[in-house]
N, C-alpha and C positions, 0 to 999 in steps of 0.2 A: 490112679491109672485104671485097674480093673472097673470100677464104678463108671468110668467114662466109656471103656470100651463097652460096657452093659448100655449105657445110655445110647450110643451108636446103633447097638444091634436094635433096640427098642424103636429107634426111629426109621430104621431101615423096614422093621417089621410093619410099620404103619402103612408102608406101600407095596407090601407083599403081594397083593392081587394083582396090581398093574405090572409088576416085574414078572409075574407067570405069563402075562398076555405079551409084553413088549422087553425087548432088550435094548438099554440105551448105552452110547459110550459117553461116559462123563468128560465131556470136552472144558478144558480151560476157555475162559470168555476171551473174544478177539481183541478186546481193550479200544475197538475203534468206536468214535461218537455214535451215537443214537441206535445202537444196537443192545437189546436187552438179552443177557444170558438166560438160557433155560436149559433144563435137563436134555442132553441131547444136541445141543446146537445153541442158535440165538435167534431172535427175532428183528428184523429191522424195523423202527418206528420212525416212519413218515412224519416229518414237523409240518405242521401249518403254519406257515408264515405270513398269511392273510389276514386271518382273524384278530382284530385288534387285542393287544395284551390283557386290557381289563374284562373282556368278554371269556378269554381263556381262563381268567383266573375264576370267575364267577362259576365255571363248570365243576370247580373244588367243592361246590356247595351242593352238587348233585349227588346220586345214588352210585357213585364211582366205586370199584373193586379193585383191587391190586391185581396183576396179573400172576396166575400160578407159574411159578417158575421150576418147580418140582425140587428146589433145594431150599433151607431154610436160611442159609447165608446170602442170598440173592434177595433184593426188594423188588417185587414187581411192579417198579414205577410205570404210571398209565401213558399212552399216547398223549394226553393232553399234558401231563408232567413233563415230558420231553419238550413239547412244544413251547411250554412256558419257559423252561430252563434253557431253550434255544436262544431266548432274549438277553440272556447273560445278567449282568449287574442292574439292568434297567428293572427286571422283575423283582429284584431284592427288596426293595421299599414297599411296594403293593403288597407282597407276601408275608412282610413283616406286620404290616398294617392290618391285614386279614387275621393272623393269629393274636394282635392285641386287641381288637375291636370285634371281631365277629363272635357269636354266642353257639355257634357251629362246630363242635368239635371234631367231626370228620372233616369240614373244610381245614381245619388248623392242622390237622395231620398231614393232610395234603399239602398244604404249604411248608409244612418242615420238610417232607420228604423231599420237596420241589427244590427247596434252598440247598439240600444235601445234594440233589443231581446237578445244581449249578455248580457248587463247589470241586465235584470232580469232572466236569466239563463233560456230562453226558457220556463219561468213558468208564466202563465197569471192567476193573483189570484182573481181579484175584477173588478167591473164594472167601477167605477169612478177613480180608483187608481192602482198602481202596486208596487211592491216591488223590487227595484232596489236592486242589490247586488255585480255586480262587480265593483269597483272604478275604474279600469283601463277604462273601458266603459264609465263611468260617466265623468272621466276626459277629453277623448276624445269628448264627447258633448260639454262639457264647451268649450274645445279648439276652436271647430268648429263654436261657435257664433262670433268668430270674421268676419265670412262671413254675412254681414247685410240680404242677401236674405233669409238665412236659420234661421235667428233667431227666427221666429214665429214657424216653425216646430220644431225646438229643443226645444225651452221653452214649448210648449205643451208636449212634452215627459218628460220633467225635472219636471214639475209641478204636474205630475202623482204621483211622490213620492218627496216632496220637502225636500232636505236635507240642514241645516243651513250652513253646509261647503261649500254650492254652492255660498253663499252670497259674499265673497273677490271676486271670479270670477267674479261675476255678475257686481259687481261695478266696477272692472278693466275694462271690457267690454264696460262699459258707459265711460270710462274716453278716452279709446283708439279709439272707434268707431266714423266715422264722421256722422253715420246716427244717425236718433231720436232714436234709439232702441227702439220704442214704445212697441215691444213684451217683451223685458227685464223689461223695466219701468213696465209695467202691470203684468208680472210674479213675479215680489218681493212681490206684494200683497198676494199671496199664500204661503209664508213661515211663516206666523204667527210671525212675528217680532213685538218686543216692541216699543212704542215711535217712530213709523215710523212717515214720515213727511206728510202722506197721510189719506184720509177717518176716519177723526176725527169724532165724534159725531155732527151730523148736528143740531144745535139750533132749537127748535120746531118753533118757530116764522117764520123760513125759510124754513123748512122742510115740513109744511103745506100749504105752497102756492101753489094753483092749477093754471095749465096753461090750456087754451082752445086753441086746434089744430083743424086744418079743419078736418070734419069727414071723415074716411076711415072705414069701418067695420073692427074690429080688430079681428073677427072670420073668415076672409076670407084673405088668401095670395094668393094675385094675382102674375102672373109669373113676371109682370113687375113692380113690386112696388117699389117705390122711397124711398129707406131706406135713402141714403144720403140727400135726400130732407127732410124728416121728421125731421132727425138730426137737420138739419140747421134752420126749423122751430121751434125747442126747443130752441135752442140758441138764434135766434130772439126775441123769446117771453121771455125769460129772460133778456135780454137787454132791451127790450121795457119796462120791469117793472119800470125801473129806479130807482131801490132800491139800495142804497149806500152800501149795505152788502152783496150784489151778484154782484160778478166781473167774469165777462167772458172775458177772453184773445181773443183780436179780430183777432189774427193769426188764431184761430179756425174755421172762416167763411170761407165759398167756399172751403172745402178741403176736400178731404176724411176722415172720420173718424170711421167708422166702422172697427173692426178688424175680426176675424174669425167666429164669431156668430152673426147672425142677426135676430131681431124680431121688431114687429110692437110695438110701444110706445102708450101708453093711453088706455083707455076704456070710454064705452059709456053704458048707459042702456036707455031702451025703451024709445023713445020719444026725445032723446038728439039731439041736432043740432050740437054739438061739442064734441071730444074727450077729456077727462079729465085726465090731468097729473100733480100730483103734483111733487114739486122737490124731496122730499124723494123718491118716487117710481122712478124717472128718475135716480137717482143717486144709489140706493140700487142696481141696477142691475149688478153695478160694484163690487159690494160685494159677492153676490149670486151666484155661480157658480155650477150648477147641474153637469154639464158634465165636470168639471175641464178644461173647454176652456178659451183661453185668451179672453180679454175684448175688449175695444176699443181705439182709439188712442187720448183720452184725461183723465185726472185725475182731482181730485178735494181735496181741504184740507181747513179746518178750521182756522183761526187764528185772534185772538182778536174779537171773536163773528162774523167774517165775512165770507162767503163762496166765496172761490175762484175756477174757473173751467179753467184748464190750459192745454196747449199742451204737448205732449210728449218729445218735445225738453226743455221745461221749468222744467218737472218733473224730466227729466234727471240731469238736474243743482242741482236740490232741493234734489235727492238720494245722488249724490255726497257729498254736503254739509254736508247732515246727516251722511253719513259715515265718514267724516273728523272728526265729535265729537264723533263717535260711536266705530270706528275701537278699540281703546284701550282697551275697556270694552267688545268686543263682545264675546260670547261663541258661539263656532260653532257646540257643540254638541247638 
């Protein structure tokens, strides 16, 4: 929890200059259609109902920019996205076609965001979650998970309002994709499933083990901070414990492991020469997601009193095995 409090302070510090100039009241979004929430209020997005749908979609190939909302948890959908989304299900097929056949990644990203905007009926209701309403738009996002490069983006949209009916499609994606599917693997943890094969309670004798890391001021975020290096230092420190009850998969070493959210690890008190990080604090960050973001490219589970830290590839196989035993009794409601 302390680490995430630090993260919030860091995020606020990025806007310190603007806060010094202006004071905003953080208002909840109105939840009305065609209003984009921004810091301090909302923007009405007028709908273009005259321009043909195909012409509106072509604009996604242009040099568009997301609108600055002032909050990391709101997507700055553009006016064209709102206008396309206003065409409802009629726009879903052409948007899927764009993602599948275009070579323009920016246009693909715009199409995916627009499908999500159709899915929430152009109504933004919360800070950390949304109310998905259009099942056809949801099916479209699940269908597009077959493209590995877009799995992180799509999963971050789906977990804003996780539906248990997604789970068979997510497992099917794990079955059919040749990639490690790290975003799908991690996103599954947001679905509040019972008896899952990950994130069981860590025994106190393992949870409370404290690691010492090289000192870096946790309250200062350097522009060139080596996040990957610190993650590898933690894994190396866990291995160096030579504790038979903590098993770190060696394939995790010397590879990128951070997902879409990064933060410093460990804490230090005045006079400390090292950062201190307990095993429990290190792994708790995989469970506590204030921004509904994806975690990182490793998972953990507890079995027979032992703690296993494994790769996304291993976690993918473990989810598939779990589904083979659970599918017949799974309740999608």
